[in-house]
N, C-alpha and C positions, 0 to 999 in steps of 0.2 A: 376723200375717203382714203385711208391707209390700206393699201392692197394687201400688205403683209398680215394685218389684222383680219381682213375680210377672208382671205384664203390662208389657211394654216398649212403651208407647203414649204418646209425648211429641211431639205435633205441632209442627213448627217454627214455625208461626204464632204460638203463644203465647210462645215465647222470643224471637222477633223483635220483638214489640210491646213487650216490656219496656223497650227502649232505642230506640224509634222516633223519628224526628224529621222535620222539614219537608224537609230535603235529601234524606234517603232516599226519602220519599214522593213527591217530584217525579221522582226518577230511576225509581222503580217505575212511576209513572203513564205516563211516556214510554215506557218499555220495554213495558209492557202494552199501550198503544195499537198500537205497531209490531208486537208479537207477535200481537195480535188481527187485524191486517191480513194478516200472513203466514198466519195460520191459516184465513182465510176460504176461500181456493181448495182448500186441502188438505182441510178438513173437508167441503166440498161434493164434492170428487172422491172421497175415501175412501167417503163415504155412498153415492154413485152406483155406484162399482166394487164395493162390497160386496153390491149387489143390493136396497138399500132405497131411499134418495132423498136429495136435498139437505137436506130438512128434518131427517131422522134424523141426518145427519152433523153439522149445525150444533147440533142439540139435544144430541148426545153431547158435543161440544166445550164447550157451555155448562155442562151439568150436571155431567158428569164432571170437567171442567176446574176447576170451582168447588170441588167436593168434594175433589179431590186436592190443590189448594193449601191448603184449610183443614185437612184431616186428615193430610196427607202428612208424611214425615220428611226432606224436602229443602227447602232455602230457595228454590230456583230452578227446581224441576221444573215443567214445563208438561205438563198432560195432555190427552188427547182421543183421537180415533180415529187409528189409524196404519195404514200399509200392510201391516204384518206380519199383521194380522187379515183382511184382505180375502179371502184364499183360504178361511179357515176359516168365515167368516160366509156367504159365498156358497154353500159346500157345505151348511151347516146349513140355510139357507132353502130350498134345492132339496129336501132330504130331509125336513125337519121343519116348514117354513114359519116365519113370523114368531113364532108361539107357542113353537116349539121353540127358536128363537134367544133369545127372552126368558128361558126356563127355563135354557138352558145358560149365559147370562150371569150370572144370579142365582146359580147353583151355582158358577160360577167365582169370583164374588165372595165367597161363603162360604168356599170353599177358600183364597182368599187371606188372609181375616181369620184363619182357624184357623192357617195357616202363620206369620202374624205373631204371633199369640197364643203359638204353640209356639216362637217365636224361631228360626225356620228362614231368616231373611233372610240371615244370613252364609253358610249352606250353599249357597243357590241360586247365590250368586256364583261358586261353584266348578264351574259347568257347563263341561265341556271346551270350549276355544276352537274346535277344529275343527268341533264340532257346531253352535256358534252361527254360525260363518261359513257352514257347509253350508246349514242352513235359511234363513238370511237371503239367501244367493245364490239358493237354490230359490225362495223367496217372490218375490224380484225378477224372476226369469225367468217366473214364473207371472203376476205383475201385468202385465208387459210383453205377455204373450200375450193377456190379456183386453182389451187396448186396441186390437187391430187392426181390430175391427169399426167402432169409432168413428173410428180414425185414417183408414181407407180409405173411410169412408162407405159401408160395404156394405149397411147396412140390414137386417142379419140379426136376426130376432126370437127365434130359438131356437138359439142357439149351444151346442154340446155342452160339458159341464163337463170332460170328460176332455182332458188336454193334447194328446195325439196326435190324437184325433178333432177337437179344436177347430182345429188347424192343417190337418188334411185338409179341413175345411169351408171354411176361409179360401181355400185353394188352388182349391177347386172353384167359388168365387164371385168369383175375381179380375176376372172380366169385368164385374162390377157396381160397380167402383171410381168413386167420385164425386170427380173430380179437384180440384173446388172444396174439398171437405172435406179431402182429402189435403194440399192447399197450405196450408189453415189450420193443420193439425196440424204440418206441418214448420216453417211459419213460427213457430208458438208455441214449438217446441223451440229454434229459433235465437235467439228473443227471450230465453228463459230462459238460454241458454248465455252470451249476450253482454251481458246487462244489468249483471252485476257488473263488467265491464271499463269501463262507463260510469259506474256508480254503485253502490257497495256498500251504500248505504242503502236502495235500492229493491229489494224482493224480485222476482227474475226471474219467478216464476209469477204474482205480482199484475200486473206490467207486461204479461205476455202475455195475460192474461185481459182487462184493460181495453182494450189496443189491438186485439185480435182481435174482441172484442165490438163495438167501434166500427166496425171494417172491415167485419164481417159485416152490421151494421145498414145501413151505407152501401151495400154491394153489393145488399142486398135492396130498399132504398128507390130507388136510382138506376140499378141494372144489372138489376133483376128477378131476381137469383140467390136463390132461396127454398128450395134443395135442401140447405142446410146446416142439420142439425138442431141445436136448442138445447135447453137443460134444460127450458124451459117447454113445448117440443113433447112431451116424453117423461114429465114428472113434474109432480105437484101442487106448486105453489110454496109456500115457507115463508110463513106469516103468523101473527101473534099470538103470545102468550106460550106457552111449552111448558106443556101441560096434563097433569095427572096422569090416567093411564088405567090400568086394570087389565089387565095382559097376559093373553093366552089361555093358561090353564094346563091345558088339556084333556089335553095330553100326559102330565100327571102322573098321570092315571088309569090309565095302562098301565104296568106294571112293565117291560115289555120296552122302551118308549120311554126310560124312566129309565136302563136299563142301557146303551142305545145313546148317550144324551146324557152320561153320566157321563165317559167317556173324553174326549169333545170338550171338556167343561167343564174337565176337568183340563188339557187341552192349552191352552185359553185362559188358564187360571190360570197355568200354567208360563211360557207365552210372555210374558204380561203381566208377571209377576214378573221374568223375565230382562231384558226390554227396559226396564222402569222402573228397575231396580237398575243396569244398565249405564248408562243415561242419568244416574242420580244420581252414579255413580262418576266419569263423564267430567266432570261439572259440578263435583264436588268438586276434581278436579285443576286446574280453571281458577280457581275462586274461593277456593281454599285452605281449604275447610270440609270438615266430615264428616257425611254424612247419617246417619239412623238408619234402617237397613234394615228393621227389623221394624215400626216405625211407618209406613214407606213402603208395606209390604205391606198393613197394615191400612186405610190411606187409600185404596189401589187398590181393596181389597176393597169398602169402603163405596160407593165410586163405582159399581162394577159391580153391586152389589146394587140401588142406587137407580135408575140410569139406565134400565133396562128399563121402569120405571113411567112413563116419560115418552116412551116409544117409541124410545129410544136404543139403541146397539150397544156391544159391548165397547170398553173404553178403557184406556189405559196411559200412561205417561210417554213423551213424544216427543223424541227426542234433537235433531232439527233445531230444533224450536220452543224447546227449552230452551237451546240454544246461542244462538239469536237473542235470547232474553230476557237472557242473560248479556252478550252483545256490545253490548246496547243500554242496559246499566246496571242491569238488574234484580237485586236482591240479597235481596229477601224474598218470601214468598208473596203479598204484596199485588199484585205485578206480575201473578201469575197470575189473581188475582180480577179486576183491570182488563181483562185480556185476555178474560175471559168477558163482561164488560159490553159490550165492543166487539162481540163476536159476537152479543150479544143485540140490540144496535141494528141489526145487519144483518137479523136474523131479523124484527124489528118493522117496520123502515122501508124495506128495500132488496130486498124479495121480487121486485119487478118486474124490477129490474136483474139479479138472480140468474138469473131465467128466461131472459134474453136471452144468457147465456153459451153459446157454441157448443160442442157435444159434442167435435168434434175438438180444440178448444183444451184441454179438460179431459184428453183422451187424451194430448195432448203433455206436460201437467203431470204425469201419472202415469208416462209413459215415462221422464221425468227423474228422478222419484222412485225408480223401479225401478233406474235407472242408478246413482244415488247409494247405493241400498241394496245393490247387488250385490257391492261390495267386491272387484272383480276384481283390483285391485292386491294386495290381501291374499292372495287365492287364489293369484296368480301367485308371490308370495314364499314362501307355504306349500308350494308344490309342490317347493321346494328343501329342505324339511325331511325328517324320517324318513318312510318309506313308510307306517308305521302311521297317522300324522296325516293324510296325503294320502288314504289309504283311507277313513277315517272321514268326512273332509270330502266327498269326492265321492259316497260312498254316501249320506250325509245329503241332499245336494243332489239327487241323482238320484231318491231316494224321495219327496222333497217335491215335485218337479215331476211325476213320473210317477203317484204314488199320492196320498198326503196328509201333512200335517204330523205328525199323530199317529204314523203308522207310522214316519216319518222319525226322529222324536226317540227312540222306543222302541228302534228298531234302532241308531241311532247310539250311544245310551247303552250298550246292551249291547256293541257292538263295542268302544267306548272302555274299558269295564271289563275285558273279556276281554284286550284288547291291553295294558292296564295291568298286569293280573295276569302276563301273559306276560313283560313287561319286568322286573317284580319277581323273577319266577322266574329269568330269565336272570342277573339281578344278585345273586341270593342263592346263596351257595355253601356246600357241606357238605364239609368235608375231615377225614380221619382221620390223626392224627399219632402217631408213635412217637419214642422216644428223646429228641427236644427240640422246643421251640416257642419262637416269638418273642413277646415282650411289648413293645408299643409304648407309649412314654411321650411325652405332648405336650411338645414343646420339649426333650426329653432323649434321650439315647442309647438305642437299643433294647436290650433285655435278652433273652438266651437262657436258657431254663429247661430243666433235664434232667427228662424225664419218668421217673418211677420205674419199676422193673421191674414186670412183670405188669400194666401200665397202658397204656391207649390214650386218646387225647383226640378227641372228635368236636367240631369247631368249627363252629357255625352262624353264618354271616355274612349276617344280614338278618332280616326278620320271619318268625316261625314260624307260617304260615297254611296253609290247606288246599292251596294250590299247591305247597308245598315239603315239607309234613309227610309225604306219601306217599313222596316221594324219600328222606327221612331214614330212614323205616321200612324201605324196601327195601335201602338201603345197610347199615344195621345188621343186617338178617336175612341178608344174604349173606356176612358175614364170620365167620371163625373168631376170635371175639372173646377178648380178654384177660379175666382175671377181674375187673379193676377198669376201669370205664368212666366217664371224665369227660366230661360234656356241657357244653361251654363256650358260654354263652349271653349273653356280654357285648354283642353286637350285635343281640340279639333285643329290638326295641323293643316288640312285643306278640305275644300268642299267642291264636289263635281256638280255637273248639270242636274243629275237626278236628286242629289241632296238639296240644291237650290229649289228645285221644283217642289219637293215634299215640304221643305221649310215654308215656301210660299203658301201651300195649301194649309199648313198648320196655322200660319199667321192670319190668312184670310178667314178660316173657319172661326178662329178665336175672336177676331174683330166683329164678325157678323153676330156672334153670341153676346157681344158686349164685353168681352174680356180683354184685359191688357196684356201685352207681350213685351218682355225685357230680354234683350240678348246680352249675356255677360261673358267676359273673358275672351272678347273677339280680338284675334291678332290682325296685323295690318293686311296680310294677303287675303284672309277670309273676308275682312271688311271690304276690300276692293271688290270682291266677287259679289257679296250680297248687295253692295251699293249699285253695281252694274245691273243686278237682277231686280232692282226697284224695292228691295225688301227693307232697306234702311228708311226709304221715304214712307212705307207703309206703316212701320212701327213708330217712326219719328226718331230723329237723331238723338234726342234726350234719353231715348230707351235703348240705345246701343252703347254699351259701356265696356271698358277694358278690364274691370276687376269686379269680384263678387262683392266686395264691401260697398262699392258704389251701387251695385244692383240691389243689395239688400236695402240701402238707404233710400233708393228710388222706390222700392216696393213699399216701405213704410209710409212714404209720402201718398202713394196711391191708395194704400189700405184705409187711410183716414176717411176717404170719400165713402167707403162702404160702411164705416162705423157710424156715420151720420144718419 
């Protein structure tokens, strides 16, 4: 067996290094430095918003980012913590603690690796678009709501996790607004919004953090304003190399805890797979390349298995950082490696400066992240589409905000499947023809065939699956049938178990009443299914034909028996 064909694991780094040169290296280094700078505030903000801390955010960006660049299936993918995971991580920590988070992340990594080994990368990309937009918009709203405490400087230490209770708590404490903190947050948002109009080379979030950290320091030194909380006031500052530590695996001793963590781990895996593959697809369109989705899943899985042993959190491909990499000239995974080196330098040497960053400023950064994630323009345009798409979108969004992402994706998928089946059923028709029928020829004139005496034609226009099989059975049972029954299946692309069962009932009932059944237009795949189901043997091979002309001729032969 060829192992390479059995396991689709071909990291892009290996193929890129075969034709690597100084010019490409210089572009990758420059892109990696810029992306590293862009990633600093995001890694810190996502770590804090997730309920861990700045160190964990930076460590995740370093370890996971490095492993995703080395083992991933995209040339330009930049990995690390993302806003999509904030809600899930925060909920896991509240329910299971940091040990539960580590276990769920490792389990998610294993699931991703298995998905990649089973070559499921291409299938995941077919996640219904309304569901993706719905849970992304829901996550954006949730991230926005989690930042109100820091934006308004309320100083609440025990904010409810539930969305509705959270906002009730905020309104109950509006009298505690710290106007200095609020001003810092609003000014940060304005800087992020207007920096691209001044210079597109400078990341708005970085400009906001640098300027507002300086302003807050000046206010404290010369105006005595010390009510604005900073990262250093609330968290232990990052320092030193990421150290290998054994996660708390005590939750594994309880089967009940494993049962509770498995759905969460699956959600992390699915969300990571969807986000990373979408990011890779967008990148492919820009650089004219084609990523390996199965290798990408395996690379993401390796990163998520390893990162908990360094105190990190779940990671995936980040669209914004990947696009920043591309726009600044990055064309190989070396750029992603350089970006992790930049983050490591911050962790080692700039811990004191990180501690001076004001919390309202980080809230402003995350509010802009949530705004960019929301996809409100896409939601607005999708509202003009079919009602079924709108229903799936807003149901997923609502459930993500009010309950959690796991329930939202599960319900959204079920709804999407049910609505898809309904649409297929509406577009699949069964008609019963007598006297004559039309035969359509591509590029030629349509032909009318005369149906022989004592014969009727059942034409199935679409897949013969469980949704339509019962309809066919009921239609056939309600009729006073002719002795010869042709089932025209030229448009039956596939047949499922229910379709086979109902077709068997139809054939059995017909034969018991002395009627003849002819199957017409049966393609190869459908023929194999009905042969395995014993239907070919029941009707006779001579009555299973690949074209309606042959079926009509066979019916003419059989009808002579009834004329005698």
